[in-house]
C-alpha positions as CSV (number, residue, x, y, z in Angstrom):
1,M,240.3,182.1,120.3
2,K,239.3,185.8,120.9
3,K,236.4,185.8,123.4
4,L,234.2,188.5,124.6
5,A,232.7,188.5,128.0
6,I,229.1,189.4,128.6
7,K,227.5,190.2,132.0
8,V,223.8,189.9,132.0
9,F,221.8,191.3,134.8
10,T,218.6,188.9,135.1
11,D,216.0,187.2,137.2
12,P,214.3,183.8,136.5
13,A,210.9,185.6,137.5
14,C,211.3,188.6,135.0
15,P,209.1,188.3,132.0
16,Y,211.1,190.8,130.1
17,A,214.2,188.8,130.4
18,Y,212.3,185.8,129.3
19,S,210.9,187.7,126.3
20,A,214.3,188.7,125.3
21,E,215.6,185.1,125.2
22,P,215.1,184.8,121.4
23,S,217.8,187.5,120.9
24,R,220.2,185.7,123.3
25,W,219.8,182.4,121.6
26,R,220.5,184.1,118.2
27,L,223.9,185.4,119.6
28,R,224.8,182.1,120.8
29,W,224.0,180.6,117.3
30,L,226.0,183.4,115.6
31,Y,229.0,183.4,117.9
32,G,229.0,180.2,120.0
33,D,231.7,179.9,122.5
34,Q,233.3,183.1,121.4
35,L,230.9,184.8,123.9
36,Q,231.3,184.1,127.5
37,W,228.0,184.8,129.5
38,R,227.8,185.6,133.2
39,E,224.3,185.9,134.5
40,T,223.9,188.1,137.6
41,M,220.8,187.9,139.8
42,I,218.9,191.0,140.3
43,V,216.6,189.3,142.9
44,L,213.4,191.1,141.8
45,S,211.4,190.3,144.9
46,G,212.2,189.1,148.4
47,Y,215.4,191.0,148.9
48,Q,215.9,192.6,152.1
49,E,213.1,195.0,153.0
50,E,212.0,195.7,149.3
51,T,208.2,194.9,148.7
52,S,205.9,195.0,145.4
53,A,202.8,197.1,145.2
54,R,201.4,195.2,142.1
55,T,198.6,192.7,142.3
56,P,198.6,189.4,140.6
57,E,195.9,190.8,138.2
58,Q,198.2,193.6,137.3
59,I,201.1,191.2,136.7
60,A,198.7,189.0,134.5
61,K,197.7,192.1,132.3
62,N,201.4,192.8,131.8
63,F,201.9,189.1,130.9
64,T,199.3,189.4,128.2
65,S,201.0,192.6,126.9
66,L,204.3,191.1,126.8
67,R,203.3,187.9,125.0
68,E,201.6,189.8,122.4
69,Q,204.4,192.3,121.8
70,Y,207.2,189.7,121.9
71,G,205.7,186.4,121.0
72,M,207.2,184.1,123.9
73,P,204.6,181.6,125.4
74,I,203.2,182.9,128.7
75,N,200.5,181.7,130.9
76,D,198.9,185.0,131.6
77,R,196.3,183.9,134.1
78,P,196.4,185.5,137.6
79,R,198.7,183.8,140.0
80,P,197.0,182.8,143.3
81,R,199.4,185.2,145.1
82,L,202.6,187.2,144.5
83,A,205.6,184.9,144.7
84,T,209.2,186.1,145.4
85,S,212.2,185.2,143.3
86,V,214.8,185.2,145.9
87,E,214.9,181.6,146.5
88,A,214.9,180.8,142.7
89,C,217.8,183.1,142.5
90,R,219.7,181.5,145.5
91,A,219.0,178.1,143.8
92,Y,220.9,179.5,140.5
93,V,223.7,181.0,142.5
94,A,224.3,177.7,144.3
95,A,224.4,175.7,141.0
96,R,226.6,178.5,139.4
97,R,229.1,178.1,142.2
98,H,229.4,174.2,142.0
99,E,228.0,173.2,138.5
100,P,228.0,176.2,136.1
101,A,227.2,174.3,133.0
102,K,224.1,172.9,134.6
103,A,223.3,176.2,136.2
104,E,222.4,177.7,132.8
105,L,220.1,174.6,132.2
106,L,218.5,175.4,135.8
107,L,218.0,179.0,135.1
108,R,216.0,177.9,131.8
109,R,213.8,175.5,133.8
110,L,213.0,178.4,136.3
111,R,212.1,180.9,133.7
112,V,209.8,178.5,131.9
113,A,208.2,177.4,135.1
114,A,207.6,181.0,136.2
115,M,206.2,181.9,132.7
116,G,204.0,178.7,132.8
117,G,202.3,179.8,135.9
118,E,204.2,178.2,138.6
119,L,205.1,180.0,141.8
120,L,208.9,180.4,142.0
121,D,209.1,180.4,145.8
122,A,207.4,177.1,146.1
123,P,210.0,174.5,147.2
124,A,208.6,171.8,144.9
125,V,208.7,174.0,141.9
126,I,212.4,174.9,142.4
127,E,213.3,171.2,143.4
128,K,211.7,170.0,140.2
129,A,213.7,172.6,138.1
130,V,216.9,171.4,139.9
131,A,216.2,167.8,139.1
132,D,215.2,168.4,135.4
133,A,218.6,170.4,135.2
134,G,220.4,167.1,136.1
135,L,221.5,168.0,139.7
136,D,221.0,166.0,142.7
137,V,218.6,167.7,144.8
138,E,220.1,166.6,148.1
139,T,223.4,167.9,147.3
140,W,222.2,171.2,145.7
141,R,220.2,171.7,149.0
142,G,223.5,171.6,150.8
143,W,224.9,174.1,148.6
144,T,222.2,176.6,149.2
145,T,223.1,176.7,153.0
146,E,226.8,177.4,152.3
147,P,227.8,180.9,153.6
148,A,229.4,181.5,150.3
149,T,226.2,180.9,148.4
150,E,224.5,183.6,150.4
151,Q,227.4,186.1,150.0
152,E,227.5,185.6,146.2
153,L,223.6,186.1,146.1
154,M,223.9,189.4,148.1
155,K,226.9,190.4,145.8
156,D,224.8,189.9,142.8
157,A,221.8,191.7,144.1
158,E,223.9,194.7,145.4
159,A,225.7,194.8,142.0
160,A,222.3,195.3,140.3
161,R,221.5,198.1,142.6
162,R,224.4,200.0,141.7
163,P,224.0,201.1,138.2
164,S,227.0,202.8,136.5
165,D,227.1,206.5,135.6
166,V,226.5,205.5,132.0
167,A,223.5,203.4,133.1
168,R,222.2,206.2,135.0
169,G,222.2,208.2,131.7
170,F,219.6,205.7,130.5
171,R,217.2,206.5,133.3
172,R,214.3,205.1,131.4
173,K,215.9,201.8,131.1
174,L,216.4,201.4,134.9
175,S,214.0,200.5,137.5
176,E,213.4,201.8,141.0
177,T,212.9,199.5,144.1
178,S,210.1,200.1,146.7
179,T,212.9,201.5,149.0
180,G,213.8,204.1,146.3
181,R,217.1,202.5,144.9
182,L,217.8,202.5,141.3
183,R,218.6,199.1,139.9
184,Y,219.3,197.5,136.6
185,S,216.2,196.1,134.8
186,A,216.2,192.7,133.0
187,P,218.1,192.0,130.7
188,S,220.9,194.4,131.0
189,Y,224.0,193.7,129.2
190,Q,227.6,194.8,130.1
191,F,230.4,193.8,127.7
192,M,233.4,193.3,129.8
193,D,237.2,193.0,129.8
194,G,237.9,191.5,133.0
195,T,236.3,193.9,135.8
196,T,236.3,196.8,133.1
197,I,232.9,197.8,131.4
198,L,233.8,198.2,127.7
199,F,230.1,199.2,126.8
200,E,226.7,198.6,128.3
201,L,223.2,198.4,127.2
202,P,220.8,198.7,130.3
203,G,217.4,197.4,130.0
204,F,215.7,195.6,127.0
205,W,217.2,196.4,123.6
206,P,216.6,195.0,120.1
207,L,218.8,192.4,118.8
208,E,220.5,194.7,116.4
209,A,221.8,196.7,119.3
210,Y,223.6,193.6,120.6
211,E,225.0,192.7,117.3
212,A,226.1,196.3,116.7
213,A,227.9,196.3,120.1
214,I,229.8,193.0,119.4
215,G,230.6,193.9,115.9
216,N,232.4,197.2,117.2
217,L,234.0,195.7,120.3
218,A,235.0,192.5,118.6
219,P,235.1,192.7,114.8
220,E,237.4,189.7,114.7
221,L,234.9,187.2,115.9
222,T,233.8,184.7,113.4
223,R,230.1,184.8,112.7
224,A,228.2,181.6,111.8
225,D,225.8,181.3,108.9
226,D,222.1,181.0,109.3
227,P,221.0,177.5,110.3
228,Q,219.8,175.2,107.3
229,S,216.8,173.7,109.1
230,V,214.6,173.9,112.3
231,V,215.9,170.4,113.1
232,E,219.6,171.6,113.1
233,V,218.5,174.2,115.6
234,L,216.7,172.1,118.1
235,R,219.4,169.5,118.0
236,W,222.0,172.4,118.6
237,A,220.0,173.9,121.5
238,G,219.6,170.7,123.5
239,V,216.4,172.1,125.2
240,P,212.8,172.7,124.0
241,L,212.6,176.1,122.2
242,A,209.6,178.4,121.7
243,T,208.5,179.1,118.1
244,K,209.7,182.7,118.4
245,E,213.1,181.5,119.5
246,V,213.5,179.1,116.7
247,A,212.3,181.9,114.2
248,V,214.8,184.4,115.5
249,I,217.6,182.0,115.3
250,C,216.7,180.9,111.9
251,N,216.1,184.6,110.9
252,K,212.8,183.5,109.3
253,G,209.1,184.5,109.9
254,L,207.0,182.9,112.5
255,D,204.6,181.3,110.2
256,A,207.2,179.6,108.0
257,V,209.2,178.3,110.9
258,R,206.0,177.1,112.6
259,A,205.1,175.1,109.3
260,E,208.5,173.5,109.4
261,L,208.2,172.7,113.1
262,E,205.0,170.9,112.8
263,K,206.5,168.5,110.4
264,A,209.6,167.9,112.3
265,A,209.2,168.2,116.0
266,D,207.0,167.4,118.9
267,F,205.1,170.3,120.6
268,T,204.1,171.2,124.1
269,P,201.7,173.9,124.6
270,L,202.1,176.9,127.0
271,G,199.9,179.9,127.1
272,Q,199.3,181.1,123.5
273,D,202.0,179.0,122.0
274,G,204.6,176.4,123.3
275,F,207.8,174.7,122.9
276,W,209.3,172.4,120.4
277,K,211.6,169.4,120.7
278,F,213.2,167.1,118.4
279,G,213.0,163.5,119.0
């Protein structure tokens, strides 16, 4: 089976990466295992001497804007303090090294916790996400102290701070750290052939841009039909999905999908919307 590798620069604390999840779920539905994903941690905060000048109130205002623009559920109340993401990124990298299948679920749990109002540098928050992902907390703790985990985390963060010449041509799609270094913003996609970048889309792009890239780079990939029902989607996903995620996967409007979900699934509110689970 032909496969296309996609490297994604992301961070569990990033609301833009979270807001782009509906597009990624749609790509997963359409192409399944033909796409091989590799999440690379940016480490938005807590890396080396980098600091943030934003206040919790400014961040909350940005959350409000993003949830209105993209429709993903976000608790936009100001957090009691600024939280760093480095520990959550380390948690993910440790799991990625030893249990890659569960690492993906851990990243999802961490994202939802962050957007739900939790502080991602609180040990209890991270450990709950670890347990919810099906990992043994004590075993995972040992992984986080291994030198190889720290080395991989630093490798991820440094890769994020070395955007390619192509990416630099899209300056508005990159970010700048407090120390003046350019870095990829989340989510940035690199379509790969081994270590060679075939094509890249730095920063947030519409779903159509990703589909066009895949269609050009790997036209031989088989594309699935749209799902027949929201129940089919929820069973396939295996995790609770936001209304917006289900709508994008189904290629339907929000109101129509919400009406279907209300008849078939259980709802857990978060922010202005929430998540759906079947059974």
